[in-house]
C-alpha positions in Angstrom: -10.9 -78.9 -1.7 -10.3 -82.1 -3.6 -6.5 -81.5 -3.3 -6.6 -82.8 0.2 -5.4 -85.0 1.8 -1.7 -84.5 0.8 1.2 -86.6 2.1 4.8 -85.3 2.2 8.1 -86.0 3.9 9.9 -83.3 5.9 13.6 -82.8 5.5 14.3 -85.2 8.4 12.2 -88.0 6.7 9.1 -87.6 8.9 5.9 -88.3 7.0 3.2 -85.7 7.4 -0.4 -85.6 6.1 -2.1 -82.3 5.3 -5.9 -82.0 5.4 -8.7 -79.7 6.2 -10.2 -79.6 9.7 -13.5 -81.5 10.0 -16.2 -81.8 12.7 -14.6 -84.9 14.0 -11.3 -83.2 15.0 -12.3 -81.8 18.4 -10.5 -84.4 20.5 -7.3 -84.3 18.4 -7.3 -80.5 18.4 -7.7 -80.3 22.1 -4.9 -82.8 22.6 -2.7 -80.8 20.2 -3.3 -77.5 21.9 -3.0 -78.8 25.4 0.3 -80.4 24.4 1.9 -77.0 23.5 4.2 -75.5 26.0 2.5 -72.8 28.1 4.8 -70.1 26.7 3.5 -70.9 23.2 -0.2 -70.9 24.3 0.3 -67.7 26.2 0.3 -65.6 23.1 -2.7 -67.2 21.3 -5.9 -65.1 20.9 -8.0 -67.6 22.8 -7.5 -70.2 25.6 -7.2 -73.2 23.2 -7.0 -75.6 26.2 -10.6 -74.8 26.9 -12.8 -77.4 25.3 -15.6 -74.9 24.8 -13.3 -72.9 22.5 -12.6 -75.9 20.3 -16.2 -76.9 20.3 -17.2 -73.4 19.1 -14.6 -73.7 16.2 -16.1 -77.0 15.2 -19.7 -75.7 15.4 -18.8 -72.6 13.4 -16.7 -74.5 10.8 -17.2 -72.7 7.5 -14.4 -72.8 4.9 -15.6 -69.6 3.3 -14.9 -67.7 6.5 -12.0 -69.6 8.1 -10.0 -72.2 6.1 -8.2 -74.5 8.6 -5.4 -76.7 7.3 -4.1 -79.4 9.7 -0.9 -81.4 9.7 -0.9 -84.9 11.1 1.9 -87.3 11.9 1.2 -90.8 13.2 -2.4 -90.0 13.7 -1.8 -86.8 15.8 -2.2 -83.2 14.9 1.2 -81.5 14.8 0.4 -78.2 13.0 -2.6 -75.9 12.5 -2.7 -73.1 9.9 -5.7 -71.0 9.3 -6.7 -68.4 6.7 -9.3 -65.9 8.1 -11.4 -64.2 5.4 -13.7 -61.2 5.2 -16.2 -61.6 2.4 -17.5 -58.0 2.4 -16.4 -54.5 3.2 -13.2 -52.6 2.9 -11.1 -55.6 4.0 -12.4 -58.1 1.5 -9.0 -58.1 -0.3 -7.2 -59.0 3.0 -6.7 -62.4 4.7 -5.2 -63.1 8.1 -2.9 -66.1 8.6 -2.5 -67.9 12.0 0.0 -70.7 12.4 0.9 -73.0 15.2 3.4 -76.0 15.1 4.0 -78.6 17.8 7.4 -78.1 19.5 8.8 -81.4 18.2 8.0 -80.3 14.6 9.5 -76.8 14.7 12.6 -76.0 12.6 11.8 -79.0 10.2 10.1 -76.9 7.5 6.5 -77.7 8.6 5.7 -74.1 9.4 6.9 -73.1 5.9 4.8 -75.8 4.3 1.7 -74.8 6.2 2.3 -71.2 5.3 2.6 -72.2 1.6 -0.8 -73.9 1.8 -2.4 -70.7 3.2 -0.7 -68.6 0.5 -1.9 -71.0 -2.1 -5.5 -70.6 -0.9 -5.1 -66.8 -0.7 -4.1 -66.8 -4.4 -7.0 -69.0 -5.3 -9.4 -66.7 -3.5 -8.1 -63.6 -5.2 -6.7 -62.0 -2.0 -4.2 -59.2 -2.4 -2.7 -58.9 1.1 -2.1 -61.2 4.0 -1.6 -60.0 7.6 -0.3 -61.7 10.7 -0.9 -60.3 14.2 1.4 -61.1 17.1 2.7 -59.6 20.3 6.0 -57.7 20.1 7.5 -60.1 22.6 7.0 -63.1 20.2 10.5 -62.8 18.8 10.5 -66.2 17.1 7.2 -65.6 15.4 8.3 -62.2 14.2 11.5 -63.6 12.7 9.7 -66.5 11.0 7.2 -64.1 9.4 10.0 -61.7 8.4 11.7 -64.7 6.7 8.5 -65.1 4.7 8.7 -61.5 3.6 6.3 -59.9 6.0 7.0 -56.4 7.2 5.9 -54.6 10.3 3.0 -52.3 9.3 2.1 -51.0 12.7 2.8 -51.4 16.4 0.0 -50.7 18.8 1.2 -50.0 22.3 -0.3 -52.0 25.2 -3.1 -53.1 22.8 -3.5 -56.8 23.8 -3.6 -58.8 27.0 -2.1 -62.3 27.3 -3.8 -65.2 29.1 -2.0 -64.2 32.3 -3.4 -60.7 32.1 -0.2 -58.9 31.1 -0.4 -56.1 28.5 1.7 -56.3 25.3 2.3 -54.3 22.2 0.5 -55.7 19.1 2.5 -56.0 15.9 0.6 -56.0 12.6 2.7 -57.6 9.9 1.6 -57.5 6.2 2.8 -58.6 2.8 1.4 -58.7 -0.7 0.1 -62.2 -1.7 2.1 -62.1 -5.0 5.3 -61.3 -3.3 4.6 -63.9 -0.6 4.0 -66.5 -3.3 7.4 -65.9 -4.9 9.2 -65.9 -1.5 7.5 -69.1 -0.3 8.4 -70.8 -3.6 12.1 -70.0 -2.9 11.8 -71.3 0.7 10.1 -74.5 -0.5 12.9 -75.2 -2.9 15.4 -74.8 -0.1 13.5 -76.9 2.5 14.2 -80.3 0.9 10.7 -81.7 1.7 9.2 -84.2 -0.8 5.6 -85.0 -1.8 4.6 -88.6 -1.5 
């Protein structure tokens, strides 16, 4: 992982640093997740405002199982992208992408940049497919992943429960890593960000 840290400028000129999560990131991660609007946190798999959840992530930090790439601006975490891997079994060719960007950094190309980082690592690890899981009511997330070339593979009715206890349909979106790599290359060319 000697390629990190990376420094780049978003299309609005904001300087962002990309790096891997470390054991020292617990306070910054907690601040980042607690700063997200409730409607954004509602759809996450876990209650990321709970310190015990973040502490568990830090304790279980293993880049061979979950590769967490963080984006920082002015010393604060503004984005979190993870690649979840399965080393054995019938899903060993498959990775799962999870992506969260701070409200003030959305629509600036940061989500696309973080997705590109995850795709890059998927290629390096020889993965063939990526999947993203989300609730059907997450219209913005669905559109963002469709823009990256993901397609709906399945919709499971009333399959997940949000943090308020409401049931939702789960959408499983997938795409081939090779196709994603070509698509993300086109999006990066259009995004006008620069490496520092």
